[in-house]
C-alpha positions in Angstrom: 204.7 -116.9 5.0 204.7 -117.5 8.4 204.8 -114.0 9.4 201.6 -113.6 7.4 200.0 -116.8 9.3 200.6 -115.1 12.8 199.2 -112.2 11.4 196.1 -113.4 9.9 195.5 -115.2 12.7 196.0 -112.5 15.4 193.4 -110.4 13.3 191.1 -113.4 13.0 191.5 -113.6 16.8 190.7 -110.0 17.4 187.7 -110.0 15.3 186.6 -113.2 17.2 186.9 -111.2 20.0 184.6 -108.1 19.2 182.1 -110.7 18.2 181.9 -112.4 21.2 181.5 -109.2 23.3 178.0 -108.7 22.3 176.3 -110.6 24.2 173.2 -111.7 23.2 170.1 -111.3 25.2 167.0 -112.3 23.6 165.9 -113.1 19.8 162.8 -111.6 18.5 161.1 -113.3 15.6 164.8 -115.0 14.5 166.6 -111.4 14.9 169.2 -111.0 18.1 168.8 -108.6 20.7 172.4 -107.9 21.8 174.2 -105.7 24.6 175.4 -103.3 21.8 172.0 -101.7 21.8 171.4 -102.3 25.6 172.9 -99.9 28.4 176.6 -99.8 29.3 176.0 -100.6 32.9 173.4 -103.2 31.8 175.6 -106.5 32.7 176.1 -104.6 36.5 172.3 -104.1 37.1 170.4 -106.4 39.2 168.1 -109.1 37.9 164.9 -106.7 38.2 166.4 -103.9 36.5 167.8 -106.2 34.1 164.3 -107.6 33.4 162.8 -104.4 32.9 165.4 -102.9 30.5 164.9 -106.2 28.4 161.2 -105.8 28.1 161.5 -102.4 26.7 164.6 -103.9 24.2 162.3 -106.7 23.0 159.4 -103.8 22.4 161.6 -101.3 20.6 162.5 -104.2 18.6 159.4 -105.2 17.5 158.4 -101.5 16.7 161.4 -101.2 14.5 160.6 -104.6 12.6 157.3 -103.1 12.3 158.6 -100.3 10.7 161.2 -101.3 8.3 158.8 -103.3 6.9 156.3 -100.5 5.9 156.5 -98.1 3.1 158.1 -95.2 5.0 161.7 -96.6 4.5 160.9 -95.9 0.9 160.5 -91.8 1.2 162.8 -89.1 0.5 161.9 -87.6 3.5 162.8 -90.3 5.3 165.8 -91.1 3.8 166.9 -87.4 4.0 166.1 -87.3 7.5 168.4 -90.5 8.7 171.3 -89.2 6.6 170.9 -86.2 8.9 170.6 -87.6 11.6 173.8 -89.7 11.2 175.7 -87.0 10.0 174.8 -85.2 13.6 176.3 -87.9 15.6 179.6 -87.3 14.5 180.3 -90.7 12.3 181.8 -91.0 9.0 178.2 -91.5 7.3 179.1 -88.2 5.2 181.0 -90.1 3.2 178.8 -93.2 2.6 176.8 -93.8 -0.3 173.1 -92.7 0.4 171.8 -96.1 -1.1 174.3 -98.1 1.0 172.4 -96.4 4.4 169.2 -98.3 3.5 170.7 -101.8 2.6 169.0 -104.3 5.1 172.5 -105.7 6.3 174.2 -102.3 5.9 176.7 -100.9 8.6 179.3 -97.7 8.9 181.9 -96.6 10.9 180.9 -96.5 14.4 177.6 -98.5 14.4 177.2 -102.2 14.1 174.4 -103.7 11.8 172.3 -104.2 14.6 172.9 -100.1 16.0 172.0 -98.8 12.7 169.3 -100.9 12.2 168.1 -99.5 15.3 168.6 -96.2 14.4 166.6 -96.5 10.6 163.6 -98.5 12.4 163.3 -96.1 15.5 163.1 -92.7 13.1 160.9 -94.9 10.9 158.6 -95.9 13.5 158.4 -91.9 14.6 157.6 -91.0 11.0 154.6 -93.6 11.2 153.6 -92.1 14.6 153.6 -88.4 12.9 151.7 -90.0 9.9 148.7 -91.4 12.0 148.9 -87.8 13.9 147.7 -86.3 10.8 144.4 -89.1 10.4 143.5 -88.1 14.2 140.5 -85.3 15.0 139.6 -84.3 18.5 136.3 -83.2 18.6 135.1 -79.9 19.7 133.1 -81.5 22.7 136.4 -83.7 24.2 138.6 -80.4 23.6 136.4 -78.3 25.8 135.5 -81.0 28.2 139.3 -81.4 29.0 139.8 -77.8 29.1 136.9 -77.6 32.0 138.6 -80.3 33.7 142.1 -78.7 33.7 141.6 -75.4 33.6 144.2 -74.8 36.5 146.7 -75.9 34.4 146.6 -73.3 31.7 145.7 -70.5 34.2 148.9 -68.6 36.0 148.7 -66.5 39.7 150.2 -63.0 39.8 154.1 -63.7 40.4 157.1 -61.8 41.3 160.3 -62.5 40.2 163.2 -61.8 42.6 166.6 -61.5 43.0 168.3 -61.6 46.8 171.1 -61.1 48.7 171.5 -63.1 52.1 174.1 -61.9 54.7 174.4 -62.5 58.3 175.3 -59.2 59.5 172.5 -56.3 59.6 175.2 -53.6 59.1 176.1 -55.3 56.0 173.0 -55.5 54.9 172.5 -51.5 55.3 175.8 -50.5 53.3 174.4 -53.1 50.6 171.0 -50.9 50.1 173.2 -47.9 50.7 175.4 -49.0 47.6 172.2 -49.7 45.5 170.7 -46.4 46.2 173.7 -44.6 44.9 173.9 -47.1 42.0 173.0 -45.6 38.5 172.6 -49.2 37.5 170.8 -51.1 40.3 170.5 -54.0 38.4 174.1 -54.2 37.2 175.0 -53.2 41.1 172.6 -56.2 42.5 174.3 -58.5 40.7 177.9 -57.1 41.4 177.1 -57.2 45.2 175.2 -60.6 45.1 178.1 -62.3 44.0 180.5 -60.4 46.4 178.7 -60.6 50.0 175.4 -63.4 49.3 175.8 -66.3 51.3 172.9 -68.0 49.0 173.6 -70.6 46.9 171.9 -68.4 44.0 174.9 -65.5 44.3 176.9 -66.9 41.1 173.7 -66.9 39.5 173.3 -62.7 40.2 171.1 -63.6 43.1 168.4 -65.0 41.2 165.8 -66.2 43.3 162.9 -67.2 41.3 159.1 -66.0 40.1 157.2 -66.6 43.1 153.5 -66.6 43.5 152.1 -64.0 45.6 149.7 -66.7 47.2 152.6 -68.9 48.0 155.0 -65.8 49.1 156.5 -66.2 52.7 154.7 -63.9 55.2 157.9 -62.2 56.6 158.9 -61.0 52.9 155.4 -60.4 51.3 154.5 -57.0 53.0 158.1 -55.8 51.7 157.9 -56.7 47.8 154.1 -57.1 47.3 153.8 -53.1 46.6 157.4 -52.4 44.7 157.4 -52.4 40.7 160.0 -54.0 38.3 163.7 -52.3 38.9 162.8 -51.2 42.9 164.7 -52.9 45.9 163.5 -53.5 49.5 165.2 -50.2 51.4 165.2 -52.3 54.5 167.1 -55.5 55.5 164.9 -58.6 56.1 165.2 -60.6 58.8 164.6 -64.3 57.6 165.5 -67.8 58.7 168.9 -67.2 56.2 169.9 -64.1 58.0 168.9 -60.7 56.9 167.7 -60.4 53.1 167.8 -57.6 50.6 165.6 -58.2 47.0 165.2 -56.9 43.7 162.2 -56.9 41.9 163.0 -58.5 38.4 159.8 -58.7 36.7 155.9 -58.1 38.1 154.3 -61.1 36.2 150.3 -60.2 36.4 147.4 -63.1 36.7 146.5 -64.9 34.0 143.2 -66.6 33.6 142.8 -68.3 30.4 140.0 -68.8 27.7 139.5 -72.2 25.7 140.1 -70.3 22.5 143.1 -69.2 23.8 144.8 -72.8 24.7 142.7 -74.6 22.3 145.7 -75.8 20.5 147.8 -76.3 23.1 145.2 -78.6 24.4 144.5 -80.5 21.0 148.5 -80.9 20.6 148.2 -82.5 24.1 145.6 -85.0 23.7 147.0 -86.0 20.1 150.1 -86.9 21.7 148.1 -89.1 24.2 146.5 -90.7 21.4 149.1 -91.6 19.0 151.2 -93.0 22.2 147.9 -94.9 23.2 148.1 -96.3 19.4 151.9 -97.0 19.6 151.4 -99.2 22.6 148.7 -101.2 20.9 150.5 -101.7 17.7 153.3 -103.0 20.4 150.9 -105.0 22.2 149.1 -106.5 19.2 152.6 -107.4 17.6 154.3 -109.5 21.1 151.2 -111.3 20.9 152.2 -112.8 17.7 155.7 -112.4 17.8 158.2 -115.6 18.4 160.1 -114.4 21.5 163.2 -116.2 23.3 164.8 -114.8 26.1 168.5 -115.7 27.5 167.8 -116.7 31.0 171.5 -116.6 31.7 171.8 -112.9 31.6 
């Protein structure tokens, strides 16, 4: 009898220690926001960073509360999406009864009730935003005006995609060029030689140098590569500030001048995202005005 008493006492104390480990940061409309949903390093942050994070947690909770009270949570699409997300999280919800996941105070292995409600609410809010986006329509006039002001974002200059090998010694650079000239597969040979000899950080990445707009290319390099075609390489070592370099032309990317018709769908998606984000911020601001919020000043 005494052994059972001490076992019960031990488990009670253990349970209490877990319950006490989650510190209350704020109360929003009667619901606690605890450290369970805050970043793990929250307590170690300075007061300014804590304030920013806490404000975000409060706004997130307002969105969650709003979403969980909506009809979205009753839809089959929402329920299937939540079930899938929880399964992908690696928890044991695969064996959970679907109905249990949608109880107000439900919890599953790996999540506290607060954490689970957070996942439910954020997903529901995403569903609401998706539904809102379907009701929005951006006018043709607005799309064209945005394109005219931001055409540069959709145009791309002519670019050359390069690999490079950088060495300190000109004789070694000459040797590398000879090996490339005698190789059957120049690209494969260049990649191997880059890994073997190159001093550049890109050596282990086959010597990948990147995509460089011709208009922005270093004048020390440009004369040697501007007329080369895909699959060709520089036949003389180029002296640069880094040493002696050999370049391989991986790709020549032509200039692209966009048209409104060609990028219209992309612009529409971009503007819709902005409109939806604006709607969400206004909704949260509206919810915040009427909410009862109490912040734990000791955190």
